[in-house]
C-alpha positions in Angstrom: 27.8 -24.4 3.7 25.8 -27.3 2.2 23.7 -26.1 -0.7 20.6 -27.8 0.6 21.1 -26.2 4.0 21.1 -22.7 2.3 17.4 -23.1 1.4 16.5 -23.1 5.0 17.4 -19.4 5.2 15.5 -16.3 4.2 16.0 -12.5 4.2 15.2 -12.6 7.9 18.6 -14.2 8.5 20.7 -11.6 6.9 19.4 -8.3 8.3 22.4 -7.8 10.6 25.5 -7.0 8.6 28.9 -7.6 10.3 31.1 -7.1 7.2 34.0 -4.8 7.6 32.7 -2.3 5.0 29.2 -0.9 4.9 29.3 -1.2 1.1 29.7 -5.0 1.4 26.7 -7.3 2.2 27.2 -10.1 4.6 29.5 -12.8 3.1 26.9 -15.6 3.8 24.2 -13.5 2.1 26.2 -13.7 -1.2 26.6 -17.4 -0.7 22.9 -17.8 -0.1 21.9 -15.5 -3.0 24.1 -17.5 -5.4 22.0 -20.6 -4.9 20.1 -21.2 -8.2 16.7 -21.4 -6.5 17.3 -18.3 -4.4 18.5 -16.2 -7.3 15.5 -17.4 -9.3 13.2 -16.2 -6.5 14.7 -12.7 -6.7 13.9 -12.5 -10.4 10.2 -12.2 -9.6 10.9 -8.7 -8.1 10.7 -6.0 -10.7 9.5 -8.0 -13.7 9.0 -5.5 -16.5 5.5 -4.8 -17.6 5.1 -4.3 -21.3 1.8 -2.4 -21.3 -0.5 -0.5 -19.0 -1.3 -2.1 -15.6 -4.7 -3.3 -16.6 -6.3 -6.6 -15.6 -5.2 -8.1 -18.9 -1.7 -7.0 -19.8 1.7 -8.3 -20.9 4.9 -9.0 -18.9 8.5 -9.9 -19.6 8.4 -13.1 -17.6 11.1 -14.0 -15.0 10.4 -17.6 -15.6 11.7 -17.8 -19.2 12.3 -14.2 -20.2 9.4 -14.4 -22.7 6.7 -11.8 -23.3 3.5 -13.3 -21.9 -0.1 -12.3 -21.7 -1.3 -12.4 -18.1 -4.2 -11.7 -15.9 -2.9 -9.1 -13.5 -4.0 -9.6 -9.9 -1.0 -7.7 -8.5 -1.7 -4.1 -9.6 -3.0 -1.5 -7.1 -5.1 0.0 -10.0 -8.2 -1.0 -8.0 -10.7 1.1 -9.9 -9.0 1.0 -13.3 -8.6 4.7 -13.3 -5.0 4.8 -14.6 -6.3 3.9 -18.1 -9.7 5.6 -17.9 -10.2 7.7 -21.1 -11.3 10.8 -19.2 -8.2 10.6 -16.9 -5.8 10.1 -19.8 -7.4 13.0 -21.8 -7.0 15.4 -18.8 -3.4 14.4 -18.4 -2.7 14.9 -22.1 -4.2 18.4 -22.0 -2.1 19.3 -19.0 1.0 17.9 -20.6 0.6 20.3 -23.6 0.1 23.3 -21.3 2.6 22.6 -18.5 5.2 20.3 -19.9 6.6 17.1 -18.3 7.5 18.1 -14.8 7.1 20.7 -12.0 10.8 21.4 -12.0 11.0 22.5 -8.4 10.0 21.6 -4.9 6.6 22.9 -3.8 8.1 25.6 -1.5 10.5 27.0 -4.1 9.0 26.9 -7.6 7.2 23.7 -8.1 3.7 24.7 -6.9 1.3 25.2 -9.8 -2.3 26.2 -9.9 -3.2 22.5 -10.4 -1.5 21.5 -7.2 -3.4 24.2 -5.2 -6.8 23.2 -6.7 -6.2 19.5 -6.3 -5.3 19.9 -2.6 -8.4 22.0 -2.1 -10.6 19.4 -3.6 -9.0 16.6 -1.6 -9.5 18.5 1.7 -13.1 19.1 0.8 -13.5 15.4 -0.2 -12.0 14.2 3.1 -13.9 16.9 5.1 -10.8 18.4 6.6 -9.6 22.1 6.6 -6.5 21.7 4.4 -4.3 19.3 2.5 -0.7 18.8 1.6 0.5 16.9 -1.5 3.6 14.8 -1.7 5.4 13.4 -4.7 5.2 9.8 -3.2 3.0 7.9 -0.9 6.0 6.7 1.2 7.2 10.3 1.4 3.8 11.5 2.6 3.5 9.1 5.5 7.1 9.6 6.5 7.0 13.4 6.1 3.8 13.9 8.0 5.0 11.9 11.1 8.6 13.3 10.9 7.1 16.8 10.6 4.7 16.8 13.6 6.5 14.5 16.2 9.5 15.4 18.3 11.8 13.9 20.9 9.7 13.2 24.0 6.5 12.4 22.1 5.1 8.9 21.7 4.1 7.3 18.5 2.0 4.1 18.8 1.7 2.0 15.7 -0.2 -1.2 14.9 2.5 -3.8 14.4 1.3 -4.4 10.8 1.5 -0.7 9.9 3.3 0.5 6.8 7.0 0.8 6.8 6.7 4.5 5.9 5.0 5.1 9.2 7.8 3.4 11.1 10.5 5.3 9.2 8.7 8.6 9.9 8.6 7.8 13.6 12.2 6.9 13.7 13.3 10.1 12.0 11.2 12.2 14.3 13.0 11.0 17.4 9.7 10.2 19.2 9.5 7.1 21.4 8.1 4.4 19.3 5.7 1.7 20.5 4.0 -1.1 18.7 0.8 -2.8 19.7 -0.4 -6.2 18.6 -2.4 -6.1 15.4 -6.0 -4.9 16.0 -5.7 -5.9 19.7 -7.4 -3.3 21.9 -6.0 -4.8 25.1 -2.5 -4.4 23.7 -3.2 -0.9 22.6 -4.6 0.1 26.0 -1.5 -1.3 27.7 0.7 0.7 25.4 -1.3 3.9 25.9 -0.8 3.4 29.7 3.0 3.7 29.1 2.5 7.0 27.3 0.4 8.8 29.9 1.3 12.4 30.3 3.1 12.6 26.9 2.0 13.9 23.5 0.9 10.7 21.8 -0.2 9.8 18.3 -1.9 6.5 17.5 -1.3 5.3 13.9 -3.5 2.7 12.2 -4.4 1.7 8.6 -7.9 1.6 7.2 -7.2 -1.5 5.2 -4.0 -3.4 6.2 -1.9 -3.8 3.1 -0.7 -7.4 3.4 -3.7 -9.0 5.1 -6.7 -7.0 3.8 -8.5 -6.7 7.1 -10.0 -3.4 8.4 -8.9 -1.5 11.5 -11.2 -1.9 14.4 -11.8 1.9 14.2 -14.7 2.3 16.7 -12.6 0.6 19.4 -9.5 2.5 18.5 -11.4 5.8 18.6 -12.9 4.9 22.0 -9.4 4.3 23.5 -8.0 7.5 21.9 -10.8 9.5 23.5 -10.4 7.9 26.9 -6.6 8.6 26.9 -7.0 12.0 25.2 -4.6 11.2 22.4 -4.7 12.0 18.6 -5.5 9.5 15.8 -3.6 9.2 12.5 -5.4 7.1 9.9 -3.6 5.7 6.8 -6.2 5.2 4.1 -3.8 4.1 1.3 -5.8 1.0 0.5 -9.2 2.3 1.3 -9.6 5.8 -0.1 -12.2 5.9 -3.0 -13.3 2.4 -2.1 -15.0 2.4 1.3 -17.7 4.6 2.7 -20.9 5.9 1.2 -19.0 8.5 -0.8 -15.7 6.7 -1.1 -13.9 8.7 1.5 -12.5 5.6 3.1 -12.8 3.5 6.3 -13.3 6.6 8.4 -16.5 7.2 6.5 -17.3 3.5 6.5 -17.5 3.6 10.3 -19.0 7.1 10.4 -16.0 8.3 12.4 -14.3 10.8 10.0 -14.7 13.6 12.5 -12.6 11.6 15.1 -9.6 11.3 12.8 -7.1 14.0 13.5 -5.0 13.4 10.4 -5.7 11.2 7.4 -3.2 10.0 4.9 -3.9 8.8 1.4 -1.8 7.6 -1.5 -2.4 8.6 -5.2 -0.8 5.5 -6.7 -3.5 3.0 -5.9 -7.2 3.7 -6.4 -6.4 7.1 -8.0 -4.2 5.4 -10.6 -1.3 7.9 -10.5 1.5 8.6 -8.1 2.0 10.7 -5.0 0.5 11.0 -1.5 -1.5 13.5 0.6 -2.4 14.3 4.1 -5.5 16.1 5.3 -5.9 17.7 8.7 -6.6 21.1 10.4 -5.3 24.2 8.7 -2.9 25.0 11.6 -0.9 21.8 11.5 -0.8 21.8 7.7 0.7 25.3 7.8 3.3 24.0 10.3 4.2 21.1 8.2 4.9 23.3 5.2 7.9 24.5 7.3 9.0 21.2 8.8 8.0 18.2 6.6 11.3 17.4 4.7 9.8 15.3 1.9 7.5 18.2 1.0 10.1 20.8 1.3 12.9 19.1 -0.6 11.2 16.8 -3.2 10.1 17.9 -6.6 6.3 18.5 -6.8 4.1 16.0 -8.6 4.2 16.4 -12.4 1.4 18.6 -13.6 0.0 16.1 -16.1 -0.2 13.6 -13.3 -2.1 16.1 -11.1 -4.5 16.8 -13.8 -5.2 13.1 -14.3 -5.6 12.6 -10.5 -8.1 15.4 -10.3 -10.1 13.8 -13.1 -9.8 10.4 -11.3 -11.3 11.9 -8.2 -14.2 13.3 -10.2 -14.8 10.0 -12.0 -14.6 7.9 -8.9 -17.0 10.1 -6.9 -19.6 11.1 -9.4 -21.5 7.9 -8.4 -20.9 4.5 -6.8 -20.5 2.5 -10.0 -16.8 1.7 -9.7 -17.0 1.0 -5.9 -20.0 -1.3 -6.4 -18.2 -3.3 -9.2 -15.1 -3.6 -7.0 -17.1 -4.9 -4.1 -19.0 -7.4 -6.3 -15.7 -8.7 -7.8 -14.1 -9.0 -4.4 -17.1 -11.0 -3.0 -17.0 -13.3 -6.0 -13.3 -14.0 -5.7 -13.5 -14.4 -1.9 -16.3 -17.0 -2.2 -14.5 -19.1 -4.7 -11.1 -19.0 -3.1 -12.6 -20.0 0.2 -14.6 -22.8 -1.5 -11.2 -24.2 -2.7 -10.1 -24.4 1.0 -7.3 -21.8 0.7 -6.3 -19.6 3.6 -7.0 -15.9 3.0 -6.5 -14.9 6.7 -9.0 -12.3 7.9 -9.3 -10.3 4.6 -12.4 -8.0 4.4 -11.4 -6.0 1.4 -10.0 -6.1 -2.2 -6.6 -7.0 -0.7 -6.8 -10.8 -0.4 -3.8 -13.0 0.5 -3.4 -16.6 -0.3 -1.2 -17.8 2.5 1.2 -20.6 1.6 3.4 -20.7 4.7 7.2 -20.8 5.4 8.2 -22.9 2.4 9.6 -20.2 0.1 10.8 -22.9 -2.4 7.2 -24.0 -2.9 6.0 -20.4 -3.1 8.3 -19.5 -5.9 7.6 -22.8 -7.7 3.9 -21.9 -7.6 4.6 -18.4 -8.8 6.4 -19.8 -11.8 3.6 -22.3 -12.4 0.8 -19.9 -12.4 2.7 -17.3 -14.5 3.3 -20.0 -17.2 -0.4 -20.5 -17.2 -1.1 -16.8 -17.6 -1.8 -15.5 -14.1 0.4 -12.8 -12.5 0.6 -13.0 -8.7 3.7 -11.9 -6.9 5.2 -14.1 -4.1 5.6 -12.1 -0.9 8.0 -13.1 1.9 10.0 -11.5 4.7 10.5 -8.7 5.3 7.2 -7.7 3.8 5.4 -10.3 5.9 6.6 -12.7 8.7 8.7 -15.5 7.3 6.2 -18.2 8.4 3.4 -16.5 6.4 4.7 -16.4 2.9 1.9 -15.7 0.5 0.5 -14.4 -2.8 -1.3 -11.1 -2.4 -4.3 -10.7 -4.7 -5.4 -7.2 -5.6 -8.9 -7.3 -6.9 -9.9 -4.7 -9.5 -13.2 -3.3 -10.7 -11.9 -3.8 -14.2 -12.0 -7.6 -13.9 -14.7 -9.3 -16.1 -16.4 -12.5 -15.2 -14.3 -14.3 -17.8 -11.1 -12.8 -16.3 -12.0 -14.0 -12.8 -13.0 -17.5 -13.9 -9.8 -17.9 -15.8 -7.8 -16.8 -12.8 -9.7 -19.1 -10.5 -9.2 -22.1 -12.8 -5.4 -21.5 -12.8 -5.4 -21.2 -9.0 -7.5 -24.4 -8.7 -5.2 -26.3 -11.0 -1.8 -25.1 -9.8 -2.0 -23.8 -6.2 -4.7 -26.0 -4.6 -3.1 -29.4 -5.3 0.3 -28.2 -4.0 -1.1 -26.7 -0.8 -3.3 -29.8 0.0 -0.3 -32.1 -0.7 
């Protein structure tokens, strides 16, 4: 194949694998990957960070393999809690008392008093009866859905829902349907197909690649009309939305309408793990049937101690939430003033949509990184191939100087290329 022709392909073109061995990728994938520009693009994935994921940090750059100081607009550390001194101190004290790991699954030997207390506090925070902790956010979403759904049930997912929800539905054996993103007519048409069956509607509070909010009042109204349950993934909204930081459910004053709520502990909490909150009966049931809970080692005790302190710090007042919202509004205004496309973002997740030209996307990624700005290029399968983008993650830690420096780099590097 002509080398210039290779650049017209993307990950979308190699999903199907017809090689003779399952341990061999498609032959044309190897040819595509060997193209210098393609292999260069892959280098952006997994670039090593050389210090904490703060807004100003260091990275081992994929561009030239040099250590470089960067403004970090890629981290999920939205509230800066992973480096908060109180959080670090709590984790240190637990490390001295409990050691480095839980050394067992929750059902066998991995449950510590810290896990029990943290789950109780999360349930109270989310205003639900009980809570189950998972060692990863992906495992929590997958495990909750795999654990409660069965063959013959229906799972209805917004088409932009997390992959972990999709995988959970697949493993459960339930009939899976997707409705057009935030489209209530599409949701209603789908619910018509599920009449008479146990059905769970799955949506996200903040959609992770676009930054827009679920149309929760409309979704709730349809769930009520059809008598089905609602599952709300608040991975990118817990601690950041609502009067008390409970999430988008609280933001719309509809927490009581959410049957099960999911949250991750690796984003605004600054740690790692996931949790689900619901009624005590279904949580008891999941302790027997949710495989990622049953068969994964429990979260490390030092991490749990840090997470508990993070919950306390984030909810003692609205300071961090207010700062995050102010920073988000500032960045949104200036990015829009530059004429860039941020889609329908309404949150601290803000895309800069470049389009289908992946060559341009990676060239821009290299250009801004050389100037000191860290924004990861995002292409298929994370987003549709025609909407390649940078995804900004705004943080409460950003100072005015940080934001202005980042905006100047975007204005100098990205804006001229996009306009051209």
